[in-house]
C-alpha positions as CSV (number, residue, x, y, z in Angstrom):
1,M,-174.0,-104.8,183.4
2,S,-171.8,-107.6,182.2
3,T,-169.7,-107.2,179.1
4,D,-169.5,-110.9,178.4
5,V,-171.7,-111.1,175.3
6,G,-171.1,-114.9,175.3
7,R,-173.8,-115.1,178.0
8,D,-176.3,-113.2,175.9
9,Q,-179.6,-114.7,174.8
10,L,-181.8,-113.3,172.1
11,A,-185.6,-113.5,172.7
12,L,-188.2,-112.7,170.1
13,I,-191.4,-111.9,172.0
14,K,-194.8,-111.9,170.2
15,I,-196.9,-109.0,171.5
16,E,-200.6,-108.3,171.0
17,G,-202.2,-104.9,171.4
18,M,-199.5,-102.7,169.7
19,H,-200.9,-100.4,167.0
20,C,-198.6,-97.4,166.8
21,H,-195.1,-96.1,167.3
22,R,-196.0,-94.9,170.8
23,C,-196.8,-98.5,171.7
24,E,-193.3,-99.5,170.5
25,Q,-191.7,-96.7,172.6
26,T,-193.6,-97.7,175.7
27,I,-192.6,-101.3,175.5
28,Q,-189.0,-100.5,174.4
29,K,-188.5,-98.2,177.4
30,A,-189.9,-100.7,179.9
31,L,-187.8,-103.5,178.6
32,S,-184.6,-101.4,178.3
33,Q,-184.8,-100.5,182.0
34,Q,-184.5,-104.1,183.1
35,P,-181.2,-105.1,184.6
36,G,-179.4,-107.4,182.2
37,V,-181.1,-106.2,179.1
38,H,-178.5,-105.0,176.5
39,E,-180.6,-104.2,173.4
40,V,-184.2,-103.9,172.6
41,E,-186.0,-103.4,169.2
42,V,-189.8,-103.3,169.1
43,D,-191.9,-103.3,165.9
44,F,-195.7,-102.9,166.0
45,N,-196.1,-103.9,162.4
46,S,-194.6,-107.4,163.1
47,G,-196.1,-107.5,166.6
48,Q,-192.8,-108.4,168.3
49,A,-189.9,-107.3,170.4
50,S,-186.4,-108.5,169.9
51,V,-184.5,-108.4,173.2
52,L,-180.8,-109.2,173.7
53,Y,-180.2,-109.9,177.4
54,D,-177.9,-111.7,179.9
55,R,-179.4,-115.1,180.5
56,D,-177.8,-115.2,183.9
57,A,-179.4,-112.0,185.0
58,L,-183.1,-112.7,184.0
59,R,-185.4,-115.1,182.3
60,V,-187.6,-114.5,179.2
61,A,-190.7,-115.0,181.4
62,Q,-189.7,-111.9,183.3
63,L,-189.4,-109.9,180.1
64,M,-192.9,-111.1,179.1
65,E,-194.2,-110.0,182.5
66,V,-192.8,-106.5,181.9
67,V,-194.7,-106.3,178.5
68,N,-197.9,-107.4,180.3
69,A,-197.3,-104.9,183.1
70,V,-197.3,-101.9,180.7
71,G,-200.6,-102.9,179.2
72,Y,-199.8,-105.2,176.3
73,R,-200.1,-109.0,176.0
74,A,-197.0,-111.1,175.4
75,T,-198.3,-114.2,173.7
76,G,-195.2,-116.3,173.1
77,F,-191.5,-116.2,172.3
78,T,-188.6,-117.9,170.6
79,Q,-185.0,-117.8,171.8
80,R,-181.6,-117.9,170.2
81,Q,-178.2,-118.0,171.9
82,T,-175.5,-115.7,170.6
83,D,-171.9,-116.6,170.2
84,K,-169.0,-114.6,171.7
85,A,-169.0,-112.1,168.9
86,G,-172.7,-111.4,169.5
87,N,-173.9,-113.2,166.4
88,Q,-177.0,-115.4,166.5
89,G,-176.5,-119.1,166.5
C-alpha cells in the first residue's frame, strides 16, 4: 500500500438496497479488502459509501463492481481528488 496520499481519490458511491447496519458492514468489508483502498465509510441512511483510494491502483468502476458483487446496486458516483495533506479539493 502506497503512503503517498497525494495520489488518493475520494469516491462517493450511491448504493441501492441497503437497509440496515449489516448491509453497511458487508459493503465496508468488501471494499476495504481491495488493494489500494485506504479508507471506507458506508451509511445506509444516506445510501452511499465514501471510499478513499489510490487512483493509480484501481478505478471507481472496480469499486462499483465490488458493491454489485456483494448483492447491492451501485447506481452512480462523484469523485474528489485530495491534496497532499489528505484534504478534499
